[in-house]
N, C-alpha and C positions, 0 to 999 in steps of 0.2 A: 504494500500500500504506500502511496506517495505521501510526502510531508504535507501536501496541500489538502489531502483528503483525510489525514489522520485526525481523529477527534471529531470530525463532522458527523452530526447525527445521521444514522442510517448508512454511513459510508461502508462500514464493515459488512453489513447484511447485503448491500448491493454488490460489493466485491465478491462475496461468497456466492451470491446468486448468479453472477456472470460466470464464475468458475464452475458452478454446478451445471449451468446451461451448456457450457462447453463439454463437460463430461457426458451429459445426456445426449448431445449431438453425436459425440464419438461413439456412444453405444448404438445409437440409431444407425449410424453409418456402418459399423461393424456388422450389425444384424442385416443390413441391406446387402452388404457384400456377400455374406453367408447365404442369404436368400438367392442372390444372383448365381452363386456357384451351384447351389442345390437345383435351381431351375435348369442350369446348363446340363447337369448330370441327368436330370429327368428327361430332357429332350434327347440327349445322346442315347440314354437307355431305351427310350421309346423307339428310336430308329433301329437299334440293335434287336429289340424284341420283335418288332414287325418283320424285320428281315429273317429272323430265325423261325418265328412261329406263324407268320401270316397276319394280315391286318385283322381279320375277323376273330382270330383266336388269341389276340393279345389283350390281356386284362390289365387293370391298374396294378394288381399284385405283381404281374410279370415285370412291369416297368419299375416299381419301387424296389423289388428284389435286386434288379440289375443296378439300380442307382444307389442302393443301400441308404435309402431314406424312408421315413415312416409314411404311412398312408395320410396321416394328419398333415405332414409337410406337403405331400402331393396336392391335397385339396386346398391348401393355402395358396398354391400356385395356379391351379387349374380347376375349372368347374367340373370336368369329367374327363374320361379317357379320350373322347373325340376331340375335345378342346386341346389337349396336350399333343395329340398326333397332328392336328391341324397346324398348330404353332410350329412343331418340329419341321413339317414340310415347308411351311412358309419361310422359316429361317434358312433352310437349305436353299430354297429358291432365291432368297436374298443374297446368298453368296454367289450364286450363278449370275444374278443381275449385276453384282459388283464386278465380276470378271468381264461381262459384256461391256460394262461402262469403261473398263480399263483399256479395251482395244479400240475405243473411239470409232464406232461404226458410222457415226453421223457424217463423217467426211468422205465416205466411200460411195461409189456408184452402186446401183441396186444389186447387180450380180455379185460384186465383191462383198457388199454388206451381208448378203445372205450366206455366202461361202464362209467368210470369217466368223460370223455369228454361229453358224452350224458347227464349224470346227471347234470353236471355243466351248460350246456345250458338250460335244462329244469328248473333247479332251478332259473336261471336268469329270464326266461320267467314268472315263477310263482311270482317272486318279482316285475317284471315290466310288468304287463299285457297289458298296452297301447303299449309299445314298441313291445311286442310279437305280438299283432294284426297287427301293422303296418309293422313289418319286415316279417311276415309270410303270412298274408292275403292280406293286401293292396299292398304289393310290387308286387304281381302278376298282378296288374292292372296298374303298373307304365309305364313310358316311356322307350325308348330304353336304356338309360344309366342305369336306375334302373334294368331293366330286364337283361341287360348284366352283371351287378355286381352280381345279384342273381345267374345266371348260373355259374359264376366263383366260388362263394361260395359253391354251390352244388358240383362242380367239386373237390374242395379242400376236402370236407367231403367224397366224394367218394374215393379219393386217400387214406384217412386214413382207410376206411373200406376195401379197396382193399388189405391192408396189411395182411388180413386173408389168402391170397393165398400162403403165405410163409410156411404154415403147409402142411403136407403130404396130408391130405384130401382136403384142400382148393386149392391145385394145380390144381384140375380138373375144378375149376371155371374160369371165364374170367372177364376182367374189367367191362363188362356189368352187371355182377352180383352185383357189388358194386353200380353201378349207379341205378339199379333197387331197391336195398334195401334202399338207401338214399331217392330216390323218394317216396317209400312207407312210410317210416317213416315220411317224410315231409308231405305227404298227410294225415296221421293220426293226426298229430299235427294241421295241417290246419283245419281239420274238427272239432276238439275239440274247437279251437278258434273261428271258424265261428259260431258255435252253441252257443257260450257264456257259455259253461259249467263251473261250479265253482269248479269242482274237480281239485286238483293239477295235473299239467302235469307230475310231477315226479312219479306219480302212474303208468304211462305208461312205466316206465323204464324196468321192468322185461319182459313185453310182447315184447317191441321193441328189447331188447337185445336177447331174444329168437329167434326172427325173423332174426336178423342179423347174429348170430353165427351159425344158423342151416346149411347153405350150406358149411360153412368152418370147423366146428368142429363136426357136427352131431347131431342127435336127443337127445342123453343123455345130452350133454353140453347145448343144448337149453332148456331142461326142468330144469336143475339146475339154469340157468339164471332167469327163470320165478319165482322161489321161493326164490331167494336170497333177504335178507332184504335190504332196501334202505341204501346207504352209510351214514356214519356220515359226517358232514361238513369237507371237506378236507382242506380248507383254507378260511380265512376271505375274504369276497367279496372285490374286488378291487374298490377303490373309483373312481367315474367318473372323467374325465379330467375337470379342471376348466372351459373350454370353452363349456362344454356340461352338462347342468342341466338335468339329465335323468328324474327326476320326475317333473311334472308341479309345484308342491308345493315348489320346491327348488328355484323358482324365487321369491325373496322377494317383487317384484313390481307387482306380479300377482293380488293382491287385491287392489292396489293403482291406482286410476283413473288419471294417468298422464303419459306423455312421459318423458323419461330420456334424457335430453339434456346435452350438454357439460357444460353449465353454472350451471345447477342444480347439476351435479356430482362434479363440482369444489366446490360448496358451501357445500355439504354434506361431502366431504373429508376434506374441510377446518375446519368445525366444529369438526370433529373427531380429526384432527391433533392438532388444537389449544387447544381444551379441554384437550387433553392428556398432555399438558404442565403445567396443574395445575389449570386453572380457565376457566369457561365458557366464550367464546368469545363474544364480542359485535358486533353490526351491522358493525361498522367501521373496526374492525379487520377482520371480515369475508369478507367484500368488498375488503379490501387490498389483502387478500390471493387469492380471486377469480378474482382479477383484474376487478372488476365492479366499474366504476367510478361514476355512477348515484346512489346517496343515496336513492332516491325514488324507484328505480328499485330493489335494493337489499332488501329494507324493504318489498316491495311487494312480492318478492320471498320467503323471510323468513316466512312471514305470510302464504303464500300458503303452504309451507312445514309443517308449524305448524298445519294448518287446516287438512292436510292429515295424521297427526299422525306421521310424521317423525322427527319433532323437537319439543322441549319444551322450554319455556322461563322461566328461574329461576330468572331473574332480575326484577328490579322495573321499567321497561321501560315505564309502563303506567303512572307513576308519572312524572311530568314535570322535565326535566333535568337529569333524571336518565337513565343510559344505559341499554339496554337489555343484557341478558346473556343466550346464547343458548347452548343447549346440545342435543345430539341425543336420541331419544326414543329407545326402544328395536327394533321396526321395522326399525327405521332409522339406527341402528347399523347393522342390517342384510343387508340393501341396501349398506351401505358404505363398509362393508366387502366383499360383492359380487363384487363391483367395484375394490377393492384392489386385489381380487382373480385373476383378469385378468392382473396382472402386467407382465405376460410373454409377452404380446403384446407390452409392452413398448420397450423392446430391439429390437423386430422385426420392430416396427415403426421407432425407432431411427436409 
């Protein structure tokens, strides 16, 4: 407290109130980051479950078991199973839209715009086969919200293909031509994924482009498309949003048999923050940071995290009277980093 405020009526209470408000905002932000991480794990688990079990056979329990979160946590994030799966698909589509935006299709002529866009989508599916199967194959078996979103996406793709009518030859076509071409291309990709063929989808680019340009540009242009070499990478893939771990292995807790609770996340972040100040923290320092007042409880939690390979004790705590000194293992660093990556939820929650 400054000399100017010392002794002023109410100064102490106001100062403590501001300090308390800062602590409360920190708690809200921490819980927000944890909620964001749990949401990401649920979305990734939903994708894995649908790929393994099929859309209609995937239950909330299947999702929560893979995500290692409680049913209560699931329903805090999503209204029902359909809502979770719809958001998972929408987030995956958001990554694809980001990659399409990165290749700047707007400056290309129609044929090149379609070719580069199609190549970008097929390349993404080759890199993310689980997402490809869920978005293309399983989405057809989805509920009303998923099917409605699928139809909207196909309509958007048809609108791009319909741009071919701007040419003199293409002017004879109708919007139904584009709808049919998109449906045919979708059906070919669907069949490949359903059969589980290992050949890259990008190998279909020439044939699909030949089929698409034929009614708009004629047979000669279609034949040229069929023999053109595959494009060189146009742009670096866009990184997935922090809230969406596209690959299952991007969840650092996937191989750890535990649920990530608020208290656990506070301890892991506390070890990371306190160790960053120059020395490995003791049980007491971690307990104060995590606001755990029961010494036995924090000791039990630290040992649990140690047994799971997330923490290591570099102190002489086993000797009587000597404090423990905790640090994150490589796996623990990944978990703590994943929690911090969801800091965008802090401002939303606050």
